[in-house]
C-alpha distance (Angstrom), angle and dihedral (degrees) to the residues before:
residue distance angle dihedral
M1 . . .
L2 3.78 . .
N3 3.75 134.9 .
N4 3.80 113.8 -91.3
A5 3.84 98.0 -112.1
P6 3.83 110.6 120.9
R7 3.78 113.7 -104.3
F8 3.80 92.7 -136.3
W9 3.81 88.1 68.1
E10 3.80 89.1 75.3
R11 3.82 99.2 55.4
R12 3.76 134.6 23.6
G13 3.77 113.7 -108.2
P14 3.81 143.0 134.0
T15 3.80 95.2 -59.5
S16 3.80 96.0 48.6
I17 3.81 91.7 44.7
L18 3.80 90.0 50.5
L19 3.81 90.8 52.4
W20 3.80 95.4 43.0
P21 3.85 94.7 96.6
L22 3.81 88.7 60.5
S23 3.79 89.1 50.0
W24 3.79 89.4 51.8
V25 3.83 90.4 53.0
Y26 3.81 90.1 47.9
G27 3.80 89.8 51.0
Q28 3.80 92.9 49.5
I29 3.81 91.9 50.5
N30 3.79 89.9 51.3
H31 3.79 90.5 47.9
V32 3.80 92.1 53.8
L33 3.81 92.4 46.6
N34 3.79 90.8 49.0
L35 3.80 90.6 49.5
I36 3.79 91.4 51.6
N37 3.78 89.5 49.0
E38 3.82 93.1 48.8
L39 3.80 91.8 49.3
D40 3.79 87.3 53.3
F41 3.79 94.6 -128.4
R42 3.78 87.3 162.7
K43 3.75 129.7 41.2
R44 3.77 112.2 -90.7
N45 3.79 125.8 -151.3
I46 3.79 113.7 -122.1
Q47 3.79 112.1 -155.2
K48 3.79 125.3 -136.3
V49 3.81 94.9 -139.0
P50 3.83 130.6 46.6
I51 3.79 117.0 -92.0
I52 3.80 124.3 -144.3
I53 3.80 110.7 -161.4
V54 3.80 116.5 -160.0
G55 3.78 105.4 -167.5
N56 3.75 145.8 136.4
I57 3.76 138.0 -133.6
R58 3.79 93.1 -146.3
V59 3.80 119.1 85.2
G60 3.78 111.2 -109.1
G61 3.76 130.9 21.1
T62 3.78 125.3 -36.1
G63 3.80 98.0 176.8
K64 3.81 100.4 -77.6
T65 3.79 100.4 143.7
P66 3.85 97.8 60.8
I67 3.80 87.3 49.0
V68 3.82 91.6 51.5
I69 3.80 89.3 52.3
A70 3.81 92.8 47.3
L71 3.81 92.2 47.2
A72 3.80 92.6 50.7
E73 3.80 92.3 49.1
R74 3.80 93.5 46.4
L75 3.80 93.7 47.2
A76 3.81 90.0 48.9
S77 3.80 89.8 53.3
M78 3.82 87.7 53.2
G79 3.80 92.5 55.6
W80 3.82 100.2 -95.2
K81 3.79 124.3 128.1
P82 3.80 106.4 -137.6
G83 3.77 128.7 -164.8
I84 3.79 124.0 -167.6
I85 3.80 131.0 -142.2
S86 3.79 130.7 -173.6
R87 3.76 139.7 172.3
G88 3.79 87.3 -122.4
Y89 3.79 98.4 -133.3
G90 3.78 109.4 -147.1
A91 3.79 92.6 19.9
S92 3.77 120.6 132.2
S93 3.77 113.4 -98.0
S94 3.79 112.0 -96.7
P95 3.80 126.4 178.3
L96 3.81 90.0 -140.8
P97 3.82 132.2 45.8
I98 3.78 115.1 -96.6
Q99 3.77 130.0 -150.2
V100 3.78 115.5 -125.2
F101 3.78 125.1 -142.0
S102 3.78 134.3 -177.2
H103 3.82 89.7 -99.7
S104 3.83 94.3 48.7
D105 3.78 120.7 125.0
P106 3.84 107.4 -109.0
S107 3.80 89.9 -146.8
Q108 3.80 87.2 62.6
A109 3.81 100.6 34.6
G110 3.81 103.7 25.6
D111 3.79 127.9 -102.7
E112 3.81 98.1 -100.0
P113 3.85 97.4 49.1
T114 3.80 89.0 46.8
L115 3.80 89.9 50.6
I116 3.82 90.7 50.5
A117 3.80 92.2 51.1
K118 3.79 92.8 45.2
R119 3.79 95.5 44.8
T120 3.82 92.7 49.3
Q121 3.82 92.4 40.8
D122 3.81 91.4 -123.8
Q123 3.80 91.0 -60.0
F124 3.80 91.2 138.9
P125 3.81 130.4 41.6
V126 3.81 109.7 -108.1
W127 3.81 120.9 -165.7
V128 3.81 130.7 178.9
H129 3.79 134.7 -160.5
P130 3.83 133.8 130.1
K131 3.82 89.1 -116.6
R132 3.78 102.4 63.1
V133 3.79 94.6 -165.5
Q134 3.80 88.9 64.2
S135 3.80 90.3 50.3
I136 3.80 90.7 51.6
R137 3.79 91.7 49.2
S138 3.81 92.2 50.8
L139 3.79 93.3 43.5
L140 3.80 94.7 52.0
K141 3.78 91.9 44.6
Q142 3.80 90.3 53.7
D143 3.84 95.7 38.7
P144 3.83 109.7 24.1
S145 3.82 90.9 171.0
V146 3.82 90.8 71.0
N147 3.81 107.8 110.3
V148 3.82 102.3 176.9
I149 3.80 130.7 34.6
I150 3.80 126.0 -153.5
S151 3.79 116.1 -155.4
D152 3.80 116.8 -153.9
D153 3.82 97.2 -141.8
G154 3.81 122.8 -23.4
L155 3.81 106.1 129.7
Q156 3.79 89.3 128.1
H157 3.82 94.6 42.5
R158 3.80 101.6 111.7
G159 3.79 94.1 -176.1
L160 3.79 89.9 70.4
A161 3.79 105.1 79.8
R162 3.79 117.6 -157.6
W163 3.76 143.1 167.0
P164 3.81 103.6 -136.2
A165 3.78 122.9 -141.6
R166 3.80 91.0 -114.5
E167 3.81 87.6 62.8
G168 3.78 93.2 50.2
G169 3.78 96.0 -91.4
R170 3.77 131.5 114.8
D171 3.80 100.4 -121.8
I172 3.79 111.1 104.4
E173 3.80 129.3 -149.1
L174 3.80 114.8 -161.1
V175 3.81 122.4 -173.3
V176 3.81 113.9 -155.1
R177 3.79 114.3 -148.6
D178 3.79 124.4 -175.5
Q179 3.80 132.1 -165.0
R180 3.82 92.1 -79.3
G181 3.78 90.4 68.6
E182 3.79 114.8 -169.9
G183 3.78 98.0 -37.0
N184 3.79 111.4 -144.5
G185 3.81 90.9 -9.0
F186 3.82 95.3 -118.9
L187 3.78 126.7 127.3
I188 3.81 118.7 -115.2
P189 2.99 132.0 -45.6
A190 3.83 92.8 26.3
G191 3.79 91.6 39.9
P192 3.81 142.2 8.8
L193 3.81 99.7 -96.1
R194 3.80 126.1 111.6
E195 3.79 88.8 -166.4
S196 3.78 138.4 -2.8
A197 3.79 118.7 -60.5
S198 3.80 87.2 -127.8
R199 3.80 88.9 68.1
E200 3.78 113.7 139.7
R201 3.76 114.9 -106.2
D202 3.79 137.3 163.7
A203 3.79 91.6 -128.0
T204 3.78 142.4 -13.5
L205 3.79 118.9 -128.6
M206 3.79 111.4 -151.0
S207 3.81 105.1 -146.9
G208 3.79 122.0 -164.5
M209 3.79 94.3 2.1
G210 3.78 127.0 125.0
P211 3.80 121.2 -125.9
S212 3.78 90.4 -107.9
N213 3.79 93.8 64.9
S214 3.78 115.0 116.4
H215 3.78 116.6 -125.1
S216 3.77 97.0 -171.4
E217 3.81 96.3 131.7
E218 3.77 112.1 131.8
Y219 3.80 95.9 -113.6
F220 3.80 91.5 55.8
L221 3.79 94.2 57.6
G222 3.79 107.1 113.4
R223 3.80 92.0 0.2
R224 3.79 125.8 125.4
A225 3.81 111.9 -113.5
F226 3.80 135.6 172.9
T227 3.79 130.0 -168.5
L228 3.81 117.0 -134.9
N229 3.79 115.5 -173.7
G230 3.78 117.6 -169.8
Q231 3.78 124.0 -148.0
L232 3.79 127.7 -147.9
S233 3.80 112.8 -126.0
A234 3.79 132.3 -154.2
S235 3.78 112.0 -61.7
Y236 3.80 125.8 -117.5
Q237 3.78 130.0 -154.7
L238 3.79 113.6 -101.5
I239 3.80 94.0 -135.7
N240 3.81 94.4 41.1
Q241 3.79 115.0 29.8
S242 3.79 92.3 -174.6
N243 3.80 88.6 64.7
T244 3.79 107.0 84.7
Q245 3.76 137.7 169.1
S246 3.77 132.4 -177.3
L247 3.77 122.1 -112.7
A248 3.79 88.4 -118.4
T249 3.82 89.1 58.6
I250 3.80 90.9 50.7
A251 3.80 91.0 50.1
D252 3.82 90.8 51.0
T253 3.80 96.9 41.9
Y254 3.79 103.8 47.8
L255 3.77 131.5 49.9
P256 3.83 114.2 -127.7
N257 3.81 91.6 -110.0
K258 3.80 88.9 57.8
I259 3.82 94.9 54.1
T260 3.81 126.8 80.4
A261 3.80 123.9 -177.6
V262 3.81 118.1 -157.7
A263 3.80 127.1 -170.5
A264 3.80 133.3 170.6
I265 3.80 97.9 -174.3
G266 3.79 135.6 116.1
N267 3.80 93.4 -90.5
P268 3.82 110.4 20.5
Q269 3.79 91.9 172.8
R270 3.78 90.3 67.9
F271 3.82 90.3 60.3
F272 3.79 91.4 47.6
D273 3.80 92.0 48.3
D274 3.80 91.2 49.6
L275 3.80 90.1 52.7
L276 3.78 90.8 49.3
R277 3.80 90.1 53.4
H278 3.80 86.2 58.2
G279 3.79 90.5 53.3
I280 3.81 95.7 -101.1
A281 3.79 113.7 134.2
G282 3.77 127.3 170.0
K283 3.77 145.1 107.9
C284 3.81 114.2 -31.1
I285 3.80 125.0 -152.3
G286 3.80 113.8 -170.1
L287 3.79 115.5 -170.8
G288 3.78 132.3 -174.4
D289 3.79 116.6 -78.3
H290 3.84 112.5 -83.5
A291 3.81 93.5 12.2
S292 3.80 114.8 161.3
Y293 3.79 128.6 -128.5
T294 3.79 137.1 -136.4
P295 3.81 130.9 -166.2
E296 3.80 88.1 -114.3
F297 3.80 90.9 59.0
F298 3.79 92.2 59.0
S299 3.81 94.0 38.6
A300 3.79 88.8 60.8
I301 3.82 92.1 56.4
Q302 3.80 112.0 99.3
A303 3.80 101.1 -146.9
E304 3.77 141.4 110.6
C305 3.81 93.3 -142.4
I306 3.81 126.3 33.8
L307 3.81 118.2 -169.6
I308 3.81 122.0 -159.6
T309 3.81 137.1 169.4
E310 3.79 125.5 -107.2
K311 3.79 89.3 -109.7
D312 3.80 88.3 58.8
A313 3.80 91.9 45.0
V314 3.81 94.9 63.0
K315 3.81 87.7 62.2
C316 3.82 93.6 49.5
S317 3.80 101.7 61.3
L318 3.81 91.8 119.0
I319 3.81 94.7 47.6
N320 3.79 115.2 100.6
D321 3.79 106.0 -163.5
E322 3.80 118.9 136.6
R323 3.81 91.1 -159.6
I324 3.81 93.6 68.2
W325 3.80 117.5 97.9
V326 3.79 124.4 -176.7
V327 3.80 118.8 -138.7
P328 3.83 113.3 -156.4
M329 3.78 121.9 -152.1
T330 3.79 121.7 -151.8
L331 3.77 134.4 179.9
E332 3.76 137.1 -176.9
I333 3.78 127.8 -132.4
P334 3.84 110.0 -119.6
N335 3.78 114.6 -116.5
A336 3.80 90.7 -121.6
L337 3.81 90.6 57.5
A338 3.82 92.8 45.5
E339 3.80 92.1 50.2
W340 3.79 92.4 48.8
L341 3.82 91.5 48.6
Q342 3.79 89.6 50.4
S343 3.80 92.0 51.5
V344 3.81 91.8 51.8
L345 3.80 97.2 43.6
Q346 3.79 91.3 50.7
R347 3.79 92.2 59.5
P348 3.81 116.9 113.8
D349 3.78 113.9 -92.9
P350 3.84 103.9 -89.4
N351 3.80 91.9 -162.4
Q352 3.79 92.3 73.2
Y353 3.77 88.6 65.4
T354 3.80 94.5 51.3
L355 3.78 100.5 53.4
């Protein structure tokens, strides 16, 4: 099974050309809204602490959440006190922001915020709400010692005013780009882009790309870019996290026709490819991002070993199946990126000069 993104998004052809006029209209609407926002026709909310936005211009996931976790951990090791906000996709609608903990119900808080809280063992305050300004207000009220906020997604959230680093400020906009790139380069619905690939950004984070990849595209010329390669770690049993086994052991123990990999993430193929690089081949089931699971779904899978991601695992707490193994993915922030972030965050608050 494949993820539910249309195939014509990857290459230009009759279908994408036919839909291009709708993409043009979508682009013009965005342009007008951006112009209104830039002219400050409505009051914007200036934040008291710097905001780091980790987002993407491509519809669907590009590996943002592991980067948010890695950024928070690296900044904490550098003496900062990060907080994290998210829209909480898949969360139940709540009129007020909610704080997320490792024991939170992902159907109430969202799967990605719950994963962040669980993976970091509640080290950082995590708040969710569609209006990120409200999340920031609640977070800082609850934890006034927080001095930098990381937003999981939000590049297109116009209600969150910022003064980016490229404009002399200390807010940072990071665009995460995976190996799929920008597909056919069209805006939705003709292509996979929320906005043009030439969008301004403080830096591009190349996710899931080897150091040998060429970044010669026109919009990368003169742009700051960093490569972040994640690594799969030893797996643990869903029903008994203390029971672990290496990926090499899995590859040696089970025949390919006895292994099934399942992923409900933005780019399931990346997970499957990473497993293959560790010598694990088998049936692959890619579901739509944020899809939920039932015991019946796994019962129907004819396999001796089922491999899932940590993002999937937070939605499987009530599933008792000894065949399911969770494969964590970790990454490290390059020193060059950490040093640049430090230099920006240490800038004087530019807002005090604009009041």
